[in-house]
C-alpha positions as CSV (number, residue, x, y, z in Angstrom):
1,M,21.1,-6.3,37.6
2,E,20.2,-2.7,37.4
3,K,18.4,-1.4,34.2
4,V,20.2,1.7,32.9
5,Y,17.9,3.7,30.5
6,L,20.2,4.5,27.4
7,C,18.0,6.1,25.3
8,N,14.6,6.1,23.0
9,V,14.5,3.7,20.0
10,S,13.8,7.0,17.7
11,E,17.0,8.3,18.5
12,L,19.1,5.7,17.3
13,A,19.0,5.3,13.4
14,E,19.7,2.1,11.8
15,N,23.7,1.3,12.0
16,Q,24.3,4.3,14.4
17,V,26.2,4.2,17.1
18,K,25.8,6.6,20.5
19,R,27.4,7.4,23.5
20,I,25.5,7.5,26.8
21,D,27.3,9.1,29.6
22,N,27.1,7.3,32.5
23,S,29.3,8.6,35.9
24,E,28.1,5.3,37.7
25,H,28.7,2.5,35.4
26,G,31.2,4.0,33.0
27,D,30.0,5.4,29.8
28,I,28.2,2.6,27.2
29,A,27.9,2.5,23.5
30,V,24.4,1.5,22.1
31,Y,24.2,0.3,18.8
32,N,21.3,-0.2,16.2
33,L,22.1,-2.8,13.6
34,G,19.4,-3.5,11.3
35,G,16.8,-3.0,14.1
36,N,18.6,-5.2,16.6
37,Y,19.9,-3.1,19.5
38,Y,23.5,-3.9,21.2
39,A,24.9,-1.9,24.3
40,T,29.2,-2.3,24.7
41,A,31.6,-0.6,27.0
42,D,32.4,3.0,25.0
43,L,35.8,2.9,25.8
44,C,38.0,0.9,23.6
45,T,40.0,-1.6,25.5
46,H,43.6,-1.0,23.9
47,A,43.7,2.8,23.7
48,T,41.6,5.5,25.5
49,A,38.9,6.2,22.9
50,S,35.0,6.6,22.7
51,L,33.9,3.7,20.3
52,A,30.9,5.9,19.6
53,E,33.3,7.6,17.5
54,G,34.3,4.8,15.4
55,D,32.7,3.5,12.4
56,I,30.3,0.5,11.8
57,E,31.2,-1.9,9.3
58,D,28.8,-5.1,9.3
59,E,28.9,-6.2,13.0
60,M,32.2,-4.6,13.7
61,I,32.5,-1.2,15.4
62,V,36.2,0.0,14.4
63,C,38.3,2.3,17.3
64,P,38.9,5.5,15.6
65,V,42.1,5.6,16.9
66,H,44.2,2.6,15.9
67,W,41.4,0.5,13.9
68,G,41.2,-1.7,16.0
69,Q,37.7,-4.0,15.6
70,F,35.3,-5.1,18.0
71,H,32.4,-7.7,17.1
72,I,29.4,-5.6,18.7
73,P,26.9,-8.7,19.6
74,T,29.8,-10.5,21.4
75,G,32.3,-7.9,22.5
76,R,35.3,-10.1,21.2
77,A,38.1,-8.0,20.2
78,Q,38.9,-8.9,16.3
79,G,41.8,-6.5,15.1
80,F,45.2,-5.9,16.0
81,P,45.9,-4.1,18.1
82,C,42.8,-4.9,20.3
83,E,43.2,-8.1,22.5
84,T,40.9,-7.4,25.2
85,D,37.1,-8.3,24.3
86,L,34.9,-5.5,25.3
87,R,32.0,-5.9,28.0
88,T,28.6,-6.0,26.8
89,Y,25.6,-5.8,28.4
90,P,22.2,-7.2,27.8
91,V,19.7,-4.7,26.5
92,E,15.6,-4.9,26.8
93,I,13.4,-2.3,24.9
94,E,10.5,-1.2,26.7
95,G,8.1,0.9,24.6
96,D,10.6,3.2,22.8
97,A,12.7,3.3,25.5
98,I,16.5,1.3,25.4
99,Y,18.1,-0.3,28.6
100,A,20.7,-2.0,29.7
101,L,21.1,-4.4,32.0
102,V,24.4,-3.5,34.3
103,E,25.6,-5.8,37.3
104,V,25.7,-3.7,40.3
105,A,29.0,-4.8,42.2
106,A,27.9,-6.0,45.8
107,P,29.2,-3.8,48.7
108,A,32.2,-4.4,50.3
109,L,32.0,-5.9,53.8
110,I,33.4,-4.0,56.7
111,A,35.4,-6.3,59.1
112,K,34.8,-5.4,62.5
113,G,38.0,-5.3,64.7
């Protein structure tokens, strides 16, 4: 697992979502739900839309394009037309910093021949 810095706690108001641009692992959405922090892939699994541009309703993020919904803590798709769950990331708080723990792909083996 690789620890990826997302933002500071002080940058994320309660019930707010923020997109973190990350070219290596894909953009990540970080959420503050009542002082609990979560991270998911930012891209909707149904359409090419940033979930950080959507609205939070209770523990759900609503896609701004087709209004599909995902449960933020689990990433589960909850509303049509979204059927594929979001990737979620464990979150660690260190001081004021929020980090996501991201799996690092194993390097491909090169066959010798």
